[in-house]
DRENROPA-998200 format. One line per field, with one value per residue (C-alpha): chain; y negated, z, x negated. Coordinates in steps of 0.1 Angstrom, whole numbers, plus 5000, padded with zeros to 4 digits. Each point is the difference from the previous one (the first is absolute). Layout:
chaine = [A / ...] .
north = [Y / ...] .
up = [Z / ...] .
east = [X / ...] .
//
This chain:
chaine = [A / A / A / A / A / A / A / A / A / A / A / A / A / A / A / A / A / A / A / A / A / A / A / A / A / A / A / A / A / A / A / A / A / A / A / A / A / A / A / A / A / A / A / A / A / A / A / A / A / A / A / A / A / A / A / A / A / A / A / A / A / A / A / A / A / A / A / A / A / A / A / A / A / A / A / A / A / A / A / A / A / A / A / A / A / A / A / A / A / A / A / A / A / A / A / A / A / A / A / A / A / A / A / A / A / A / A / A / A / A / A / A / A / A / A / A / A / A / A / A / A / A / A / A / A / A / A / A / A / A / A / A / A / A / A / A / A / A / A / A / A / A / A / A / A / A / A / A / A / A / A / A / A / A / A / A / A / A / A / A / A / A / A / A / A / A / A / A / A / A / A / A / A / A / A / A / A / A / A / A / A / A / A / A / A / A / A / A / A / A / A / A / A / A / A / A / A / A / A / A / A / A / A / A / A / A / A / A / A / A / A / A / A / A / A / A / A / A / A / A / A / A / A / A / A / A / A / A / A / A / A / A / A / A / A / A / A / A / A / A / A / A / A / A / A / A / A / A / A / A / A / A / A / A / A / A / A / A / A / A / A / A / A / A / A / A / A / A / A / A / A / A / A / A / A / A / A / A / A / A / A / A / A / A / A / A / A / A / A / A / A / A / A / A / A / A / A / A / A / A / A / A / A / A / A / A / A / A / A / A / A / A / A / A / A / A / A / A / A / A / A / A / A / A / A / A / A / A / A / A / A / A / A / A / A / A / A / A / A / A / A / A / A / A / A / A / A / A / A / A / A / A / A / A / A / A / A] .
north = [9575 / 5032 / 5032 / 5022 / 5030 / 4984 / 4994 / 5035 / 5015 / 4980 / 5014 / 5035 / 4995 / 4990 / 5031 / 5023 / 4985 / 5004 / 5037 / 5006 / 4983 / 5020 / 5034 / 5005 / 5016 / 4974 / 4996 / 4972 / 4979 / 5002 / 4993 / 4968 / 4988 / 5009 / 4984 / 4967 / 5002 / 5008 / 4971 / 4976 / 5012 / 5002 / 4962 / 4994 / 5030 / 4982 / 4973 / 5026 / 5018 / 4967 / 4990 / 5033 / 4997 / 4964 / 5008 / 5023 / 4976 / 4972 / 5020 / 5007 / 4963 / 4991 / 5024 / 4981 / 4966 / 5013 / 5016 / 4977 / 5019 / 4991 / 4970 / 4968 / 5005 / 5033 / 4986 / 4971 / 5026 / 5020 / 4968 / 4992 / 5036 / 5000 / 4968 / 5015 / 5032 / 4982 / 4979 / 5031 / 5017 / 4972 / 5004 / 5037 / 4996 / 4976 / 5022 / 5030 / 4980 / 4990 / 5036 / 5012 / 4974 / 5016 / 5002 / 4985 / 5030 / 4976 / 4985 / 5024 / 4998 / 4982 / 4968 / 4983 / 4962 / 4977 / 4963 / 4975 / 4963 / 4983 / 4963 / 4976 / 5008 / 5002 / 4993 / 5029 / 5023 / 4988 / 5007 / 5035 / 5006 / 4987 / 5024 / 5029 / 4992 / 4999 / 5035 / 5011 / 4987 / 5016 / 5033 / 4998 / 4992 / 5029 / 5023 / 5005 / 5009 / 4974 / 5009 / 4977 / 5013 / 4970 / 4963 / 4970 / 4969 / 4964 / 4970 / 4988 / 5034 / 5004 / 5030 / 5002 / 5035 / 5027 / 5035 / 5022 / 5032 / 5000 / 5033 / 5007 / 5007 / 4986 / 4975 / 4994 / 4994 / 4973 / 4982 / 5004 / 4966 / 4983 / 5004 / 4967 / 4965 / 4984 / 4962 / 4978 / 4963 / 4984 / 4974 / 5017 / 4993 / 4984 / 4975 / 4966 / 4981 / 5025 / 5010 / 5033 / 5025 / 5029 / 5032 / 5037 / 5036 / 5031 / 5031 / 5034 / 5029 / 5035 / 5033 / 5022 / 5029 / 5035 / 5023 / 5020 / 4967 / 4994 / 5022 / 4982 / 5019 / 4996 / 4996 / 4968 / 4984 / 4981 / 4996 / 4975 / 4995 / 4968 / 4982 / 4982 / 4962 / 4974 / 4968 / 5001 / 5026 / 5023 / 5004 / 5015 / 5037 / 5015 / 5030 / 5004 / 5006 / 4977 / 5017 / 4989 / 5024 / 4993 / 5019 / 5002 / 5005 / 4969 / 4979 / 4996 / 4995 / 5000 / 4990 / 5010 / 4990 / 4995 / 5033 / 5010 / 5034 / 5005 / 5029 / 4979 / 4971 / 5025 / 5014 / 4965 / 4990 / 5030 / 4992 / 4965 / 5013 / 5028 / 4974 / 4976 / 5028 / 5013 / 4965 / 4995 / 5031 / 4990 / 4966 / 5016 / 5021 / 4970 / 4979 / 5028 / 4999 / 4962 / 4979 / 4967 / 5013 / 4974 / 5006 / 5004 / 4981 / 4970 / 4982 / 4979 / 4970 / 4981 / 5000 / 5038 / 4998 / 5023 / 4983 / 4966 / 4994 / 4963 / 4990 / 4963 / 5011 / 5032 / 5021 / 5031 / 5004 / 5031 / 4988 / 5033 / 4999 / 4963 / 5007 / 4975 / 5007 / 4970 / 5021 / 5000 / 5007 / 5028 / 5015 / 4999 / 5017 / 5028 / 4991 / 4989 / 5023 / 5027 / 4974 / 4991 / 5036 / 5011 / 4971 / 5010 / 5037 / 4991 / 4978 / 5028 / 5024 / 4976 / 4996 / 5038 / 5004 / 4975 / 5020 / 5033 / 5016] .
up = [1342 / 5008 / 5001 / 4970 / 5023 / 5021 / 4969 / 4986 / 5034 / 4997 / 4965 / 5012 / 5030 / 4976 / 4979 / 5030 / 5014 / 4966 / 4999 / 5036 / 4994 / 4968 / 5015 / 5020 / 5027 / 5028 / 5027 / 5001 / 5027 / 4982 / 4967 / 5013 / 5013 / 4968 / 4979 / 5019 / 4997 / 4963 / 4995 / 5016 / 4980 / 4968 / 5001 / 4997 / 4979 / 4966 / 5013 / 5014 / 4967 / 4981 / 5026 / 4994 / 4962 / 5000 / 4996 / 4971 / 4983 / 5005 / 4985 / 4969 / 4995 / 5008 / 4972 / 4975 / 5011 / 4999 / 4965 / 4973 / 4973 / 5015 / 4983 / 5019 / 4999 / 5018 / 5025 / 5008 / 5006 / 5023 / 5019 / 5007 / 5010 / 5023 / 5016 / 5006 / 5013 / 5026 / 5011 / 5004 / 5019 / 5025 / 5005 / 5004 / 5025 / 5021 / 5000 / 5010 / 5028 / 5014 / 4998 / 5018 / 5028 / 5034 / 5005 / 5030 / 5014 / 5014 / 4966 / 4992 / 5035 / 5010 / 5020 / 5032 / 4996 / 5031 / 4996 / 5029 / 5003 / 5007 / 5003 / 4995 / 5024 / 4984 / 4965 / 5003 / 5009 / 4970 / 4978 / 5015 / 4990 / 4964 / 4997 / 5012 / 4974 / 4974 / 5008 / 5001 / 4964 / 4988 / 5016 / 4983 / 4965 / 5004 / 5013 / 5033 / 5032 / 5027 / 5035 / 5030 / 5030 / 5023 / 4997 / 5023 / 4988 / 5009 / 4999 / 4966 / 4983 / 5003 / 5011 / 5028 / 4990 / 4976 / 4994 / 4971 / 4982 / 4962 / 4982 / 4963 / 4976 / 5008 / 5025 / 5021 / 4969 / 4988 / 5033 / 5019 / 4987 / 5017 / 5034 / 5014 / 5009 / 4976 / 5002 / 4989 / 4993 / 4997 / 5014 / 5027 / 5000 / 5034 / 4987 / 4996 / 4985 / 4973 / 5014 / 4988 / 5029 / 5000 / 5017 / 4997 / 5004 / 5002 / 4979 / 5008 / 4976 / 5015 / 4982 / 5016 / 5017 / 5001 / 5030 / 4978 / 4995 / 5037 / 5031 / 5030 / 5033 / 5022 / 5030 / 4983 / 5001 / 5027 / 4993 / 5020 / 4996 / 5009 / 4993 / 4967 / 5002 / 4975 / 4997 / 5013 / 5024 / 4973 / 4985 / 5032 / 5003 / 5032 / 4998 / 5000 / 4963 / 4992 / 4998 / 5004 / 4988 / 5010 / 4985 / 5030 / 4983 / 4978 / 5020 / 4970 / 5011 / 4980 / 5014 / 4982 / 5010 / 4968 / 5003 / 5027 / 5002 / 5020 / 4977 / 4968 / 5016 / 5010 / 4964 / 4985 / 5026 / 4992 / 4963 / 5006 / 5025 / 4977 / 4971 / 5023 / 5013 / 4965 / 4988 / 5030 / 4991 / 4964 / 5010 / 5023 / 4970 / 4977 / 5025 / 5002 / 4962 / 4998 / 5030 / 4984 / 4994 / 5008 / 5023 / 4980 / 5024 / 5021 / 5027 / 4978 / 5001 / 4967 / 4997 / 4994 / 4970 / 4970 / 4980 / 5000 / 4989 / 4990 / 4995 / 4990 / 4971 / 4993 / 5002 / 5018 / 5003 / 5010 / 5015 / 4997 / 4963 / 4994 / 4980 / 4999 / 4985 / 4994 / 5004 / 5038 / 4998 / 4975 / 5023 / 5030 / 4979 / 4993 / 4963 / 4999 / 5028 / 4978 / 4982 / 5034 / 5011 / 4966 / 5003 / 5036 / 4990 / 4970 / 5022 / 5026 / 4972 / 4986 / 5034 / 5004 / 4967 / 5009 / 5032 / 4982 / 5001] .
east = [6461 / 5018 / 4979 / 5009 / 5002 / 5027 / 5022 / 4993 / 5011 / 5032 / 5007 / 4993 / 5023 / 5028 / 4994 / 5000 / 5032 / 5016 / 4991 / 5012 / 5033 / 5007 / 4989 / 5032 / 4979 / 5001 / 5027 / 5025 / 4983 / 4966 / 5017 / 5015 / 4966 / 4982 / 5027 / 4996 / 4962 / 5003 / 5023 / 4975 / 4971 / 5020 / 5004 / 4963 / 4988 / 5003 / 4976 / 4977 / 4997 / 4993 / 4974 / 4981 / 5002 / 4988 / 4963 / 5005 / 5024 / 4975 / 4971 / 5020 / 5007 / 4964 / 4989 / 5021 / 4987 / 4963 / 5004 / 4987 / 5018 / 5034 / 5016 / 5008 / 5038 / 4997 / 4976 / 5024 / 5027 / 4976 / 4991 / 5037 / 5006 / 4970 / 5012 / 5034 / 4985 / 4979 / 5030 / 5021 / 4972 / 5000 / 5037 / 4996 / 4973 / 5020 / 5031 / 4978 / 4984 / 5034 / 5012 / 4969 / 5002 / 5007 / 5038 / 5017 / 5019 / 5027 / 5008 / 5028 / 5016 / 5031 / 4995 / 5011 / 5001 / 4999 / 5008 / 4996 / 5006 / 4967 / 4990 / 5029 / 5029 / 5034 / 4988 / 4975 / 5029 / 5020 / 4970 / 4996 / 5036 / 4993 / 4970 / 5021 / 5027 / 4973 / 4988 / 5037 / 5004 / 4968 / 5011 / 5034 / 4984 / 4976 / 5027 / 4981 / 5019 / 4996 / 5012 / 5000 / 4982 / 5003 / 5010 / 4998 / 5019 / 4994 / 5023 / 5014 / 4996 / 4963 / 4980 / 4976 / 4989 / 5012 / 4987 / 5012 / 4990 / 4998 / 5002 / 4993 / 4971 / 4965 / 5015 / 4968 / 4978 / 5024 / 5006 / 4967 / 4987 / 5029 / 4984 / 4988 / 5012 / 5025 / 5003 / 5029 / 5001 / 5034 / 5024 / 5022 / 5037 / 4997 / 4973 / 5017 / 4970 / 4992 / 4966 / 4985 / 4994 / 4976 / 5008 / 4990 / 5011 / 4979 / 5005 / 4986 / 5004 / 4992 / 4999 / 5027 / 4983 / 5014 / 4994 / 4975 / 4980 / 4996 / 5001 / 5014 / 4999 / 5030 / 4976 / 4987 / 5034 / 5018 / 5037 / 5021 / 5037 / 5019 / 5032 / 5001 / 5006 / 5012 / 5019 / 5036 / 5014 / 5014 / 4965 / 4986 / 5001 / 5014 / 4977 / 4962 / 4998 / 4970 / 4966 / 4964 / 4973 / 4964 / 4971 / 4977 / 4966 / 5004 / 5024 / 5023 / 5036 / 5033 / 5034 / 5032 / 5036 / 5020 / 5018 / 5025 / 4985 / 4968 / 4991 / 5002 / 4981 / 4972 / 4999 / 4997 / 4974 / 4979 / 5002 / 4985 / 4974 / 4989 / 4995 / 4980 / 4978 / 4994 / 4991 / 4977 / 4981 / 4998 / 4987 / 4973 / 4988 / 5000 / 4980 / 4974 / 4997 / 4999 / 4990 / 5013 / 5035 / 5026 / 5030 / 5032 / 5023 / 4993 / 5019 / 5023 / 4977 / 5001 / 4962 / 5000 / 5023 / 4999 / 5028 / 5017 / 5036 / 5003 / 5036 / 4995 / 4978 / 5018 / 4969 / 4986 / 4963 / 4981 / 4967 / 4982 / 5000 / 5006 / 5032 / 5028 / 5034 / 5022 / 5031 / 5007 / 5037 / 4995 / 4974 / 5023 / 5027 / 4975 / 4997 / 4963 / 4989 / 4985 / 4978 / 4984 / 4996 / 4984 / 4975 / 4991 / 4996 / 4978 / 4978 / 4997 / 4990 / 4975 / 4984 / 4999 / 4983 / 4973 / 4994 / 5000 / 4966] .
//
C-alpha cells in the first residue's frame, strides 16, 4: 500500500510545476528541465488522483449496499461498480508503484555494445556475426544510429569481436538485458554428418558515459602507441597510429587500431574506457546494495547462458524468465525482439515491486 501522503505530494508537485510553467517567469534552461519533469509526472497524475479518491468513492458505494431502503436492482449495480472500482484501484496502485520505483540514471543514455565469440571456435564467430546483424536490424527498425568503433573478423565471415555505439532514445533501458552469454544450437555448414553443435558468444551492453558522468585524471592514464597490424601487407599501417590506453588505478586497458589517425583511435579508445569505468562504478554500487547480484557478462562458457537460439527447433529461449518464442528467424530479423525485451522489462519491474519497501 502506498502512503496517501506520498501520492498527495505527487499531485501537489504536478500542480506547482503547472503554475511555474505557465507563469512565464523562469529562464529557458529551467523551463526545459521543469517541462521534462512535468511531462513525466503528467503521465501518472490521472492514476494518482483516482488512487486518492478511492476511499471516498468506496464509502459512497458501501452506504448504498448497507442501506436497507435501497432496492435490489440498485444494490446489484452498486456491487458491480464497487468490484470495478476495486479492480481499477489495484491497477492504479501498481502504476503508481512502478512510477515511484527508483530510476536507473543510465536508462536514458546511449549505449556501447560489445560482442565477442566465446566457446565454439569458428562457429562461435559466425554466431557473433549473426548477433551483430540482429542488433543492426533492430537499430534500423527503431531509427537508432549504430556506429562501429572496432571490429575483428575471423575466417568465413565471422567476427571475433565487434564494438559499436548506438545512439537514440532510451537506448540503454532497451538493450541492457542483452548483457550475458548467448548460446546457439545448430548444424554448422562444415558438419558432414548433420550433428548439432553448441557454441556461444558474449554480449556486454554499457551505458555510454559522458565526461560529466566520470572524471578521469590524465595522471591515471598510460597511453602507448604502436604500429597497427592485420592480415596482408596492405592492412598494416606504416606509422604508429594504434593506441593502447591503460587506466592505472583499475588496470583496465583498451586498444584501438581501426583508424589510420592516432588521434581518432585515442578518441574511440577513451569512449570505450569511459563506458567500462562508468559501468565498473555502477556495478560496485549495485554490489553494495545487493550482495547476491550476479555478474552481467561471463567468459563465453555455455554454462553461463542467458539465452539459447535453437535452429533445428526454430526457437529462442530466454532462461531468466523462461520465455520461449517459436519464431527464431523473426527474432534474428529484429521482428520479435520487442516482445522479448518487454517481457524482460516487465519481469524486472515485478521483482522491483516485490522488493519495494
